[in-house]
Steps between C-alpha positions, in 0.01 A plus 500: 500500500811709534684619196820303583314163483346585152829599355654172616222302324550696171872444507452132543254478208730701272790270579289184437408640162844606406403860497648795658789528245528582128817297463490150334850418618568281796477642837784458739548127558256397207552256197522633142258321248550444115241459223406117424672336199261392227557124400526424117216270413487568122584201286707538190351513165610207260452466129550165327494415131234296328487123506784333319517203257838353436638195326700271727876503444568177670337158522394602862353846437616855470820615678460819704840614381384517139498847361122489445433433864765739622344779290156402631615522866680831444183656353321487843516845660395639835493834684454606864455822693819412692708510189626155568346170385618150428350243268513126534328207316437124525626395153713180527814436312302288248143585437310179434273435207150641511370806688714627787373785724786752545448708808694824530525675843597863561608597852589823664729556811192518722398146401209606280449267209313484169482194268417445134437156340580418136453175318796359306398229261795272408417327173629155406868473402515522114675170482642374172386443151469130581338558838324835518360619832137452583397842351745495215494370147784404272402669170690334219497541124686581180632853495375712217197476263648281232821353352657470843584183693645674810316367795472656844305516823419765759348471844188699540287559805156354433310758696640776279268374218212642702310170549591426863778283637576172354434340841142627479418238241393177680291205426147584618306200371683178410172332408487702170784507249440651151126441486218418733452138389186436690323808366609402150384143543151644574515723197597214269240271637254643253735471196409280212731221385596705195587795731711275710669352193592855397592642835635203696672265258654186641551308185830671405710290732469141633292481823551244768862409432683384813868570528754251640825555676694453188316797338653731753848339532792731568746266341411664176459866534339541154230246600451685822470837318251355245309350791462843660351634187263200463404545867393860424300402190327203659406692815352780297245260333448277808411807709242625250352148470479464873386845610272615213381162350472334842710194407624375833736254331712792391545602865617143561750520211620843628564374848668183380741683265587762756584222747727335246678819445536572870629153576735438206605835374656704781637818375828502708725403216343689221720752318289816474795700354654313212288181482257442204221506767572863595233630257228248572550553877359843443268430208308228674450648844204730457255251345624227730437713806153588371410132476636439847303786643182357336568156630560625860177707476274217379643192656600396852850367482659272767765676702798285382418564135426862567829560671699316234354702217538821682865412561544426132364848414721668758811344354390596150428859617847533669670402171342811351475729803877498554668685209695297252780764533605352832607188328710673230652763734324800348381799710180556291219279370564305180356591164282183504338638816409826324333358186149347466612183666602706811166661491330151505713394790401796714129456389530131623658616832218756539237236448670259736509783755124525489455117505730442800437840664863612453531873484864500380406295193191708437713820507735364228211545248426860633864606482536347141189682390647838602846411358339417166320835468803691634786367279392207287234678292540791267281810493309373205419164687747273319699259720875577478628147527236324289480758222847415362437129448491502123196354326363371829503832685120563486424144601732504805401849594132411511572188698697712752211748519271211607729465802456857594118475471492198717715673760249788507210246519648305791564829686148619432358183660691598816369854491793684336449701184811456279288580188503872596870512570680747275883566492635773284171501306516123434227260612377154412259663255795659318632148449169360387442778256839471339483124451141503365593762243820319417284195376358736232821688433816290541717802430441601851725217601736513201639828627645287781549162345752642253735521796653174593469345851706181495433444867133412423462417132643228279690587189211398283257715692732802470549437130128529439456806727258667248260213467299433811424131440337431833717191522315258722241773567260440207164662586326242293633197696617645827326820626668523833655838417158648567407277786591723794303784345193310617574601862544863392182505288297345789622756753464798271210428261452864407861600447642625168754210507218248535315655205812497286575135592146395412498685173832340393421161625127440511404263779269306273803393299773485760425228747668213680786718633773283652809640681688220678771729639316807623212338677273273300193520282394862556185487300385240741588712809394835376292539186130580560245270345 
């Protein structure tokens, strides 16, 4: 092969490989190339605050323009390698009640995004003293320890007590109220007649009396009021006779009398504010509801009768559930609603809530229990309102304590432990301890009874402040002051309070306990054979 041909081949190969020159620049007639641009694919980094809990500032929820939400939004930060980043969010103008997932999005100029989610919990609107929100309690009481009649209220968030939200407390088992009656029936089936006489007395009030329409007439409010009291008393004994002594005739009497009240005594025109019946409306409700619960549990009731009686109780409950203050134009609950009668009313509502599976009524007792420990009981366990009632202070205080015990017991039967609740070092045991000791040493109450409380005590009671007469609370003839302790002793047989109660009031001597306002004959419901 000649040299010219080989040279030609080499030149072609060098040209094809771009060789033959040390220059990287374009040759004559070539196109200049530039390095490729790297695309930004790095997302921004976003930092959001922790979950937020806020109290609604309107009836609809929490406004996004509120300072609390504005500060929350402004606390979100983001960075990006481009140096430019924008932040957006999905928060509406009004954040609704409950849990809202706030999503924050950070974006850079290249369209890269990063998100962060935060939960905002909007709690119920606080409401008012008369109509608190569903997680709020109107805590009312006398300001100051003693010698002060200034009365005030404050709204408190229930969940801040540390025992869950108020809405967590619901009726779990409407078949059981304050005691498991069927289990107790079985327990008492082995009792002797003497034991039944001591534990389940039915001879202290007439049994089998049928009421007529005239007995419940609203034309005479005093007759009506007295009729409510008698209804509570009679139902207490009829229930024990029917449930624990198996006297079916008492169930007949209960059903007949409830039907008369339902048909002839509608509550629509009753004056629960200024009428003479305002006290007995609250006093009579708990025991009457217990009897109704027992009747429903042990008897099949025809639908028309059932609905009529349920409607009767609903009207009764509404007279108490709606604050008296609405009627008199006040913006806070009345004093009557804060004393022992108010406690009884809320206990009755609580019991009716269980009986009719109404969570709102049930929670009235829960809210009242916390209110009592918060502001209506002193650090030593004395009850602020009742301790300044002159010579009847100890009697009324112990009666009020019975309502608190029964609230705890009704809650316990639904699975909620109010007995262990403690607020500022005060618990139900603080109250029990003080009142038991005060029986032995009345001076414990005289430090308070020397100060006058004309709202709750008569002039005669105030005059005899240093002589606890136990007016109408004589332990020898009416032992109901100790009655509700039977529930506590049954539940806590080994507690120090139970030991103290038994040592002060030996069970061999103290029998036939009757409490016609706070729930019945508690020795029959609770005391062990």
